[in-house]
N, C-alpha and C positions, 0 to 999 in steps of 0.2 A: 527463486525470484521473489522480489518482495515491490509491494507499491503503498509508498507513503502518502496517505491524504489528510490532511489537518482536519481536524473535525471544528474548530474554530478559526474562523479568518482574524488576523490581527491587525488587518487595515495596513500595515507598513508594508508586506510583500517582501521584506528585506530579510526575513529568517530563510537559512537555507538548512534544510533538513537532511541530515547524513544519510546516506545509503549503504551502511553495514551493517548487519543484524544486531551486533553486539550495543548499537546506542539505543535500540528499543528493549522494553519489558512489555512483554504480552499480559494484557489484565483479563478480558473474557471474551469467549467469542460470540460474537454479536450477527453472524450470518452465515450462511451455506449456498454455494453455488453448485452446478455439476462436478466441477472439477475443483473448486476451491473452497475455502472458508476466509470470512472475514472476521479479524480482531481489534478489539480496540486495546490499542497500546499506549503506552508512555513514552515520549520522546528522552530519553534522559537529558542529553546535552540543553535542549531548548526547553524542558519541564512543562511539555504540553502533550494533550492526548491528539493521538492519530489513529487511522484505520490502517490494518495492514491485511493487506488479500494475501494469503497462503496458500500454494499450489503446489500438491502432492505429486511430482514427478515420475517417483515409483509407482505409484498405486494408477498413475494415468500417463504412460509413456507417450501414447499417442496422440496427446494434446498439442502438441507443440505447434504445429500450424495455427491452429485457433489462437493460442496464444499470442503468436506473433499479430496476427491481425487485431486483437485487441489492441496490443500493444502501439501498433502503427496509428488506430484511431484514438488513441489516448493521448500520443503524441502531438496530434495536431490541435487537440483540447487548449482551449486559452481559459483557464478557471484559475483562481486563487487557491481552490482546493485540491487542486491536483497538482502534485510534484511530480 
């Protein structure tokens, strides 16, 4: 699972960020969580930088319920930097 969060706000809100891994190029790791790492990445089609949360499900197979809860909370968020 990958979450793309724009690192800058274009103001128009009309850009659609792709939801395929090949549309992004990981640049550098910028943070770590308990079960995830956060990467600065380039969204190639839009030529803009985003933050990507990477989850290693093989290393942490028992975190699926926690991930579901986090996704449910994020789905209710209404912010231009969360897509």
